[in-house]
C-alpha positions as CSV (number, residue, x, y, z in Angstrom):
1,M,27.8,92.7,25.6
2,T,26.1,89.4,26.2
3,V,27.1,86.0,27.4
4,R,25.6,82.7,26.1
5,L,25.0,80.5,29.2
6,P,23.8,76.9,29.3
7,G,20.7,76.2,31.3
8,A,19.8,73.2,33.4
9,H,18.5,71.3,30.3
10,G,21.4,72.1,28.1
11,R,19.9,74.9,26.1
12,L,21.9,78.0,25.6
13,R,20.3,81.3,26.7
14,T,21.5,84.9,26.4
15,Y,22.5,86.9,29.5
16,E,23.4,90.6,29.6
17,P,25.9,91.2,32.4
18,R,25.7,94.4,34.5
19,T,28.3,97.1,33.8
20,E,28.9,98.5,37.3
21,P,29.7,96.7,40.6
22,L,28.0,97.3,43.8
23,A,29.6,100.3,45.5
24,V,31.1,98.9,48.7
25,T,34.1,100.3,50.6
26,P,35.8,99.1,53.8
27,G,34.4,100.7,56.9
28,T,34.5,100.8,60.7
29,P,34.5,97.6,62.9
30,F,31.2,96.0,63.6
31,T,29.6,96.8,66.9
32,S,26.4,94.6,67.0
33,R,27.5,91.2,65.7
34,T,30.7,89.1,65.6
35,V,31.1,87.9,62.0
36,F,33.5,85.4,60.6
37,S,33.9,84.3,57.0
38,A,35.1,80.8,56.5
39,A,37.7,81.3,53.8
40,H,38.7,79.0,50.8
41,V,42.3,78.1,49.9
42,V,43.9,78.9,46.6
43,A,45.6,75.9,44.8
44,D,48.9,76.2,43.1
45,P,47.9,75.5,39.4
46,Y,51.4,74.7,38.3
47,A,52.0,71.9,40.9
48,D,52.3,68.4,39.4
49,V,50.0,66.7,41.9
50,S,47.2,64.2,41.6
51,P,43.8,64.8,43.3
52,D,44.6,62.4,46.1
53,A,48.1,63.8,46.8
54,P,48.8,66.3,49.5
55,A,47.5,69.8,48.6
56,A,49.7,72.2,46.8
57,V,48.7,75.7,48.0
58,D,49.4,79.1,46.5
59,W,50.3,80.8,49.8
60,D,50.5,84.3,48.4
61,A,47.1,84.3,46.8
62,T,45.6,82.5,49.8
63,L,46.8,85.0,52.3
64,A,45.9,87.9,50.0
65,F,42.3,86.7,50.0
66,R,42.3,86.8,53.8
67,R,43.7,90.3,53.8
68,H,40.7,91.2,51.5
69,L,38.2,89.8,54.1
70,W,40.0,91.5,57.1
71,S,40.0,94.9,55.2
72,H,36.2,94.8,55.2
73,G,36.1,94.1,59.0
74,L,35.3,90.4,58.8
75,G,37.0,87.8,60.9
76,V,38.5,84.8,59.2
77,A,37.5,81.3,60.2
78,E,40.5,79.4,59.1
79,A,41.1,75.7,58.1
80,M,37.4,74.9,58.1
81,D,35.2,73.1,55.7
82,T,35.3,76.0,53.2
83,A,39.1,75.5,53.0
84,Q,38.4,71.9,51.9
85,R,39.4,70.4,55.2
86,G,39.1,66.7,54.6
87,M,38.3,67.3,51.0
88,G,41.7,67.9,49.5
89,L,43.4,69.7,52.4
90,D,45.0,67.2,54.9
91,W,46.1,68.0,58.4
92,A,49.7,68.8,57.5
93,G,48.4,71.4,55.0
94,A,45.8,72.7,57.5
95,A,48.5,73.1,60.1
96,E,50.7,75.2,57.8
97,L,47.6,77.2,56.8
98,I,46.9,77.9,60.4
99,R,50.4,79.0,61.2
100,R,50.7,81.3,58.1
101,S,47.2,82.8,58.5
102,A,47.6,83.4,62.2
103,A,50.9,85.2,61.6
104,E,49.3,87.3,58.9
105,A,46.3,88.2,61.1
106,K,48.7,89.4,63.8
107,A,50.6,91.5,61.3
108,V,47.5,93.3,60.0
109,G,45.3,93.3,63.1
110,G,42.7,90.8,61.8
111,R,40.6,88.5,63.8
112,I,41.1,84.8,63.3
113,A,39.7,81.5,64.6
114,C,41.0,78.2,63.4
115,G,39.6,74.7,63.2
116,A,41.0,71.9,65.4
117,G,39.9,68.4,64.7
118,T,41.1,64.9,64.3
119,D,41.7,64.5,60.5
120,Q,45.3,63.2,61.0
121,I,43.6,59.9,62.0
122,T,40.7,57.9,60.6
123,G,39.4,56.0,63.7
124,G,40.8,54.2,66.7
125,S,40.2,54.5,70.4
126,L,38.7,57.4,72.4
127,A,42.2,57.9,73.8
128,G,43.7,58.2,70.4
129,I,40.9,60.6,69.4
130,R,41.7,62.8,72.4
131,A,45.4,62.8,71.5
132,A,44.6,63.8,67.9
133,Y,42.4,66.7,69.1
134,E,45.1,67.8,71.6
135,E,47.8,67.9,68.9
136,Q,45.6,70.2,66.8
137,L,44.5,72.3,69.8
138,A,48.2,72.9,70.5
139,V,48.9,74.1,67.0
140,V,46.0,76.6,67.0
141,E,46.8,77.9,70.5
142,D,50.6,78.2,69.8
143,A,49.7,80.2,66.7
144,G,47.8,82.7,68.8
145,A,44.4,82.0,67.3
146,Q,41.0,81.2,68.8
147,V,40.1,77.5,68.7
148,I,37.1,76.2,66.8
149,L,36.6,72.7,68.0
150,M,35.4,70.9,64.9
151,A,33.3,67.8,64.7
152,S,35.4,64.6,64.3
153,R,34.8,61.9,61.7
154,A,36.9,59.6,63.9
155,L,34.7,60.2,66.9
156,A,31.5,59.7,64.9
157,A,32.9,56.3,63.8
158,T,34.1,55.3,67.3
159,A,31.7,56.6,69.8
160,T,29.0,54.2,71.1
161,G,26.7,56.7,72.6
162,P,26.3,60.2,74.1
163,E,28.6,59.4,77.0
164,D,31.6,59.1,74.8
165,Y,31.0,62.6,73.4
166,L,30.6,64.0,76.9
167,E,33.9,62.4,78.0
168,V,35.9,63.5,75.0
169,Y,34.6,67.1,74.8
170,G,34.7,67.5,78.6
171,H,38.4,66.5,78.6
172,L,39.2,68.9,75.8
173,L,37.3,71.9,77.3
174,R,38.9,71.4,80.7
175,Q,42.4,71.9,79.2
176,S,41.7,74.5,76.6
177,A,43.6,77.8,77.4
178,E,40.8,80.1,76.2
179,P,37.1,79.7,75.5
180,V,36.5,77.8,72.2
181,V,33.8,77.7,69.6
182,L,32.1,74.3,69.4
183,H,31.2,73.4,65.8
184,W,28.2,71.1,65.0
185,L,28.5,70.3,61.3
186,G,25.5,68.5,59.9
187,P,25.7,65.4,57.6
188,M,24.6,67.5,54.6
189,F,28.0,69.0,54.8
190,D,29.8,65.8,55.7
191,P,27.9,62.5,55.5
192,A,30.5,60.9,57.8
193,L,29.1,63.0,60.7
194,E,25.6,61.4,60.6
195,G,24.5,60.7,64.2
196,Y,26.9,63.2,65.8
197,W,26.5,63.6,69.6
198,G,25.5,60.0,69.8
199,A,22.0,60.1,68.2
200,A,20.5,60.3,64.8
201,D,17.5,62.0,66.4
202,L,18.3,65.7,66.4
203,D,16.4,66.5,69.6
204,A,18.4,63.9,71.5
205,A,21.7,65.1,69.8
206,T,20.8,68.7,70.8
207,G,20.3,67.6,74.4
208,T,23.8,66.1,74.6
209,F,25.3,69.1,72.9
210,L,23.7,71.4,75.4
211,E,24.9,69.1,78.2
212,V,28.5,69.5,77.0
213,I,28.1,73.3,77.1
214,A,26.3,73.5,80.4
215,A,29.2,71.5,82.1
216,H,31.8,74.0,80.9
217,P,30.1,77.4,80.1
218,D,33.3,79.3,81.0
219,K,35.2,77.4,78.3
220,V,32.7,77.9,75.4
221,D,32.7,81.3,73.7
222,G,30.0,80.1,71.4
223,V,28.6,77.4,69.2
224,K,28.6,77.2,65.4
225,V,25.6,75.4,64.1
226,S,25.4,74.2,60.5
227,L,22.2,72.2,60.2
228,L,20.3,74.4,57.6
229,D,17.3,74.4,60.0
230,A,16.4,77.9,61.2
231,R,13.8,76.8,63.7
232,R,16.2,74.4,65.3
233,E,18.9,76.9,65.5
234,T,16.6,79.5,67.0
235,D,15.5,77.0,69.7
236,L,19.1,76.1,70.5
237,R,20.1,79.7,70.7
238,R,17.4,80.4,73.3
239,R,18.6,77.5,75.4
240,L,22.3,78.4,75.5
241,P,23.8,79.6,78.9
242,H,24.1,83.3,79.4
243,G,27.2,84.6,77.6
244,V,27.5,81.7,75.2
245,R,27.0,83.0,71.6
246,C,25.4,81.3,68.7
247,Y,27.3,81.6,65.4
248,T,25.0,80.8,62.6
249,G,26.4,78.5,60.0
250,D,23.0,78.3,58.2
251,D,23.7,79.3,54.6
252,F,20.0,79.2,53.8
253,H,18.6,81.4,56.5
254,Y,21.4,83.7,57.7
255,P,19.6,87.1,57.2
256,E,16.7,86.2,59.5
257,L,19.0,84.5,62.1
258,I,21.5,87.3,62.2
259,A,18.7,89.9,62.4
260,G,17.2,88.0,65.2
261,D,14.0,88.5,67.1
262,G,12.7,89.8,70.4
263,Q,14.5,87.0,72.2
264,G,18.0,87.2,70.7
265,F,20.0,86.9,67.5
266,S,22.8,84.9,66.0
267,H,26.3,86.0,65.2
268,A,27.8,84.5,62.1
269,L,30.4,82.1,60.9
270,L,29.6,81.4,57.3
271,G,31.1,79.9,54.2
272,V,28.9,82.0,51.9
273,F,30.5,85.1,53.4
274,D,33.6,84.2,51.4
275,P,32.1,85.4,48.1
276,L,29.7,87.8,49.9
277,G,32.4,89.4,52.1
278,P,32.2,93.1,51.2
279,L,28.4,93.1,50.8
280,A,27.8,91.2,54.0
281,A,30.1,93.6,55.8
282,Q,28.1,96.6,54.5
283,A,24.9,95.0,55.6
284,V,26.2,94.3,59.2
285,R,27.3,98.0,59.4
286,V,23.7,99.0,58.5
287,L,22.4,96.6,61.2
288,D,24.8,98.2,63.7
289,T,22.8,101.4,63.3
290,G,19.6,99.6,64.3
291,D,18.3,99.5,60.7
292,V,17.0,95.9,60.5
293,A,15.0,96.6,57.4
294,G,18.0,98.1,55.6
295,F,20.1,95.1,56.7
296,R,17.5,92.7,55.3
297,A,17.2,94.7,52.0
298,L,20.9,94.3,51.4
299,L,21.2,90.6,52.5
300,D,18.0,89.0,51.6
301,P,18.6,89.1,47.8
302,T,21.9,87.1,48.3
303,V,20.0,84.1,49.6
304,E,19.1,82.8,46.1
305,L,22.8,82.7,45.2
306,S,23.7,81.0,48.5
307,R,21.0,78.3,48.1
308,H,22.3,77.7,44.7
309,L,25.9,77.3,45.8
310,F,24.9,75.0,48.7
311,Q,22.4,72.8,46.8
312,P,22.9,69.1,47.2
313,P,25.4,67.5,47.3
314,T,26.0,70.5,49.7
315,R,29.6,69.5,50.5
316,F,30.6,70.6,46.9
317,Y,29.6,74.3,47.6
318,K,33.3,75.0,47.6
319,T,33.5,74.7,43.8
320,G,31.1,77.7,43.4
321,V,32.9,79.7,46.0
322,V,36.3,79.3,44.2
323,L,34.7,80.0,40.8
324,L,33.4,83.3,42.1
325,A,36.8,84.2,43.7
326,W,38.3,83.7,40.2
327,L,35.7,85.7,38.4
328,A,36.1,88.5,41.0
329,G,39.8,88.7,40.4
330,H,41.0,87.3,43.7
331,Q,43.0,84.6,42.0
332,S,44.4,84.0,38.6
333,H,42.8,80.6,37.8
334,F,39.9,78.2,38.5
335,T,41.8,75.3,40.0
336,M,41.1,73.6,43.3
337,V,43.0,71.3,45.6
338,G,41.8,67.8,45.1
339,G,40.7,68.6,41.6
340,L,37.3,69.8,43.0
341,Q,36.8,72.3,40.2
342,S,35.1,69.4,38.4
343,A,32.6,68.7,41.2
344,R,29.8,70.9,39.7
345,S,28.3,71.0,36.3
346,L,28.7,73.8,33.8
347,P,25.0,74.9,34.1
348,H,25.5,75.1,37.9
349,L,28.6,77.3,37.4
350,A,26.9,79.4,34.8
351,R,24.0,80.1,37.1
352,A,26.4,81.0,40.0
353,Y,28.0,83.6,37.7
354,E,24.6,85.0,36.7
355,L,23.4,85.3,40.3
356,A,26.6,86.8,41.5
357,D,26.8,89.3,38.7
358,A,23.2,90.4,39.2
359,L,24.1,91.2,42.9
360,G,27.1,93.3,41.7
361,L,29.7,91.1,43.5
362,F,32.4,91.4,40.8
363,P,34.6,94.5,41.3
364,D,35.3,94.4,37.6
365,P,32.3,93.0,35.7
366,G,34.1,93.1,32.4
367,L,36.9,90.8,33.8
368,A,34.3,88.4,35.2
369,E,32.5,88.3,31.8
370,E,35.8,87.7,30.0
371,R,36.8,84.9,32.4
372,M,33.3,83.3,32.3
373,K,33.5,83.2,28.5
374,T,36.9,81.6,28.7
375,L,35.5,78.9,30.9
376,L,32.6,78.4,28.6
377,S,34.8,78.1,25.6
378,V,36.7,75.2,27.3
379,Y,33.4,73.4,27.4
380,G,32.7,74.1,23.7
381,V,30.2,77.0,24.1
382,D,30.8,79.5,21.4
383,Q,30.1,83.2,22.0
């Protein structure tokens, strides 16, 4: 069987799908790296909501996908950017997601960390921003999950310099019950975070970030860095206090950063590990044996797909992630909260299907082919 796919210039080309998936089965827990997949949410396709209305979530399908990730040994990073936080999922929906996912994690023995931010407000005073953070911290801690302290659009809009970041983060870290993960999300993922840590210059911003950590190393489990700059992440990793982990959020350079070098390595908290979950888990288990070359042989070929999904505008990578979840059979439809299924072009989606199929990511290649043809037909592409 073949599929006619549109290319970047609108011309149709013929693609022959593979017939067998990659052979991957759940295995033992990881021993050398801590690995989280930031997970997407599944929309309720039957809900009569507009793109700017509160999200309608299919809770059964959303939690089933998290059980899929846990079954392969991955941790789940919940209510993060991949879950369309601030891009269709508001704080009320995120709070419900945190409570439900944390309860499910407890029931199945899965690891979970959840994002706490300030998205219930849009701006205001530093005191108001602290209060918004505190509200969300309480929800995550009460749910029994580890806290990921997310970057705040409100703080980026309100802060007048590095001292405001030092004050707000210092206040939050002093009162956190357990060590948190600090999240530095770059403006390629969210333009509203330009100049975070009080400076557009990344060297100056890094200095402030490290100052926050150095003041409270006992309250920082690790840092999650999403700047798509491997050199900068490696430099930051080497400057962290002893015992503070670096969780790569670099969806362009993750194989080399996780593999590491003679001076250390990164753990992982990645959106691309949503579609790559089983394959990524297998690669990390190979790395656990000390086989770096085997790890790279499995994971390096996935970078082309990841770079495609995360191409500019990077913040719309979620559309490709959800497409692949649908094609893989993890959900029954290609609908997203906020209507973001329309955020990528048909040629972009077609290329995502082709790259994922070539990697063997679809448990049932025939189902993926059938569903891709259905999507193509909606756009008027005859097979």
